[in-house]
C-alpha positions in Angstrom: -26.4 -17.0 -78.7 -22.6 -17.1 -78.3 -22.5 -13.5 -77.4 -25.2 -14.0 -74.7 -23.2 -16.9 -73.2 -20.0 -14.8 -73.2 -21.9 -11.9 -71.5 -23.3 -14.3 -68.8 -19.9 -15.7 -68.1 -18.5 -12.2 -67.6 -21.3 -11.3 -65.3 -20.8 -14.5 -63.2 -17.0 -13.8 -62.9 -17.6 -10.2 -62.0 -20.2 -11.2 -59.3 -17.8 -13.8 -57.9 -15.0 -11.2 -57.6 -17.4 -8.8 -55.9 -18.5 -11.4 -53.5 -14.8 -12.3 -52.7 -14.0 -8.7 -52.1 -17.0 -8.2 -49.9 -16.3 -11.3 -47.9 -12.7 -10.3 -47.3 -13.7 -6.8 -46.2 -16.4 -8.2 -43.8 -14.0 -10.7 -42.4 -11.4 -8.0 -41.8 -14.0 -5.7 -40.2 -15.2 -8.5 -38.0 -11.6 -9.2 -36.9 -11.1 -5.5 -36.1 -14.4 -5.5 -34.1 -13.8 -8.6 -32.1 -10.2 -7.5 -31.3 -11.5 -4.2 -30.1 -14.1 -5.8 -27.9 -11.6 -8.2 -26.5 -9.1 -5.3 -25.7 -11.9 -3.2 -24.2 -12.9 -6.1 -21.9 -9.3 -6.8 -20.9 -8.8 -3.1 -20.0 -11.7 -3.1 -17.5 -11.2 -6.5 -15.7 -9.1 -6.3 -12.6 -8.0 -9.2 -10.6 -9.0 -9.4 -6.9 -7.0 -11.8 -4.7 -6.8 -11.3 -1.0 -6.0 -14.0 1.6 -6.1 -14.0 5.4 -3.4 -16.2 6.9 -3.6 -17.0 10.6 -0.4 -17.5 12.6 -2.0 -20.8 13.5 -2.1 -21.9 9.9 -4.8 -21.9 7.2 -6.5 -19.3 5.1 -9.7 -17.7 6.6 -11.8 -14.6 6.7 -13.7 -15.7 9.8 -11.8 -16.5 13.0 -12.6 -17.4 16.6 -10.0 -16.2 19.0 -9.9 -18.5 22.1 -8.1 -17.9 25.4 -8.0 -21.0 27.7 -7.4 -19.2 31.0 -7.1 -15.6 32.3 -5.8 -14.4 35.6 -4.0 -11.3 37.0 -0.4 -11.1 35.9 -0.9 -13.5 33.0 1.4 -13.5 30.1 -0.1 -11.3 27.4 -2.1 -13.4 24.8 -1.6 -12.3 21.2 -2.9 -13.6 17.9 -2.0 -12.2 14.5 -3.7 -12.8 11.2 -1.6 -11.6 8.2 -3.4 -10.3 5.1 -1.8 -10.7 1.6 -3.1 -8.7 -1.3 -2.1 -10.4 -4.6 -4.6 -8.6 -6.8 -4.1 -5.5 -8.8 -6.3 -3.1 -6.7 -5.5 -1.6 -3.3 -7.5 -3.0 -0.4 -8.7 -1.6 2.9 -9.1 -3.7 6.0 -12.1 -3.8 8.4 -13.7 -6.3 10.8 -16.9 -7.1 12.7 -17.1 -8.5 16.2 -19.9 -11.1 15.7 -19.9 -12.5 19.2 -18.0 -12.7 22.4 -18.0 -15.1 25.3 -16.4 -14.0 28.6 -16.6 -17.0 30.9 -20.3 -17.3 31.5 -21.3 -14.0 29.9 -22.2 -14.0 26.2 -22.8 -11.3 23.6 -23.7 -11.5 19.9 -24.9 -9.1 17.2 -28.7 -8.6 17.4 -28.9 -9.5 21.1 -31.0 -7.3 23.4 -29.5 -7.0 26.8 -31.6 -7.0 29.9 -32.8 -3.5 30.7 -32.2 -2.3 27.1 -34.3 -2.0 24.0 -31.5 -1.7 21.6 -29.9 -4.6 19.7 -26.2 -5.0 20.0 -24.0 -4.3 17.0 -20.3 -5.0 16.4 -19.2 -1.7 18.0 -21.3 -2.3 21.1 -19.7 -5.7 21.7 -16.2 -4.4 21.2 -16.9 -1.6 23.7 -18.1 -4.1 26.3 -15.2 -6.5 26.0 -12.7 -3.6 26.0 -14.0 -1.6 29.0 -16.1 -3.8 31.3 -13.4 -6.1 32.6 -10.1 -5.8 34.5 -8.4 -7.6 31.6 -8.0 -5.7 28.4 -9.1 -7.1 25.1 -8.0 -5.2 22.1 -8.4 -5.6 18.4 -6.1 -3.8 16.0 -5.8 -3.7 12.2 -3.5 -2.2 9.7 -4.8 1.3 9.0 -3.0 1.8 5.7 -4.3 0.5 2.4 -2.7 -2.7 1.2 -0.8 -2.0 -2.0 -1.7 -3.9 -5.1 0.1 -7.1 -6.1 2.3 -7.5 -3.0 0.7 -5.5 -0.2 0.6 -7.0 3.3 -1.3 -6.0 6.4 -2.5 -7.5 9.7 -5.1 -8.0 12.3 -3.9 -8.4 15.9 -5.9 -9.5 18.9 -4.5 -9.2 22.4 -5.7 -10.1 25.9 -3.8 -8.6 28.8 -4.4 -8.6 32.5 -1.8 -6.8 34.6 -1.2 -8.0 38.1 -2.6 -4.7 39.3 -5.1 -3.2 36.9 -5.7 -0.2 39.1 -9.0 -1.4 40.4 -8.4 -3.9 43.3 -12.1 -4.6 43.8 -12.6 -5.5 40.1 -9.4 -7.6 40.1 -10.5 -9.5 43.1 -14.1 -10.1 41.8 -13.0 -11.3 38.4 -10.0 -13.1 39.7 -12.3 -15.3 41.8 -14.7 -15.7 38.8 -11.9 -16.8 36.5 -10.6 -19.3 39.1 -14.0 -20.8 39.7 -14.9 -20.9 35.9 -11.6 -22.7 35.1 -12.2 -25.3 37.8 -15.9 -25.9 37.1 -15.6 -26.0 33.3 -12.6 -28.1 32.5 -11.6 -28.0 28.8 -13.7 -24.9 28.1 -12.0 -21.7 27.1 -12.5 -18.7 29.3 -12.7 -16.2 26.4 -14.0 -16.7 22.8 -14.3 -13.9 20.3 -15.7 -14.5 16.8 -14.5 -12.0 14.2 -15.4 -11.5 10.5 -12.3 -10.1 8.8 -12.9 -8.1 5.6 -10.9 -6.6 2.8 -12.7 -3.9 0.7 -11.4 -2.5 -2.6 -9.9 0.9 -1.7 -12.1 2.4 -4.4 -15.1 1.6 -2.2 -16.4 -1.3 -4.3 -18.2 -4.2 -2.6 -16.3 -6.4 -0.3 -14.4 -9.4 -1.6 -12.5 -12.0 0.4 -10.9 -15.4 0.1 -11.5 -18.2 2.5 -14.4 -18.8 4.9 
């Protein structure tokens, strides 16, 4: 009986030692596995931090540019939105012209103009406001990719009406319209352009932006 008890004790001790070894091995293996998973995740997550800072203050990705009054020989209107890239991926800039109001004329994406069957898109609206008036409305953006971590870029919107645009008839027509609009609509801006500013990962991944 004593021999049996001694044998049972040896078996129990041996089993306990085996269990301890197995537990230690499994714990080490789990530590290696979880560390590897954590490192793999860290290696593939990139920060994305882009902000649009208007020269009028605030952070935004949608902006309405307003010009109170236009007339031949006016001082050139200019508005600049600076873009800061603080993420660790390069960014490319683009924009959509969502709508434009030129005195009592209005255009927006999806609108169908009289005599046309096609809906307006951003490019259509930009072409209209750039070419159909004696004053010149232009939208510029930084064409280079914004470097990661500290890259900066810009959007610039200008409205210019030279004293002589080269078309006296158009100058006279729209000069009269601008004068009448300003007098008949006190407090209302002559020009309003709504833009959606966008920053896209240079790799072509979906758009991301701060603000709103």
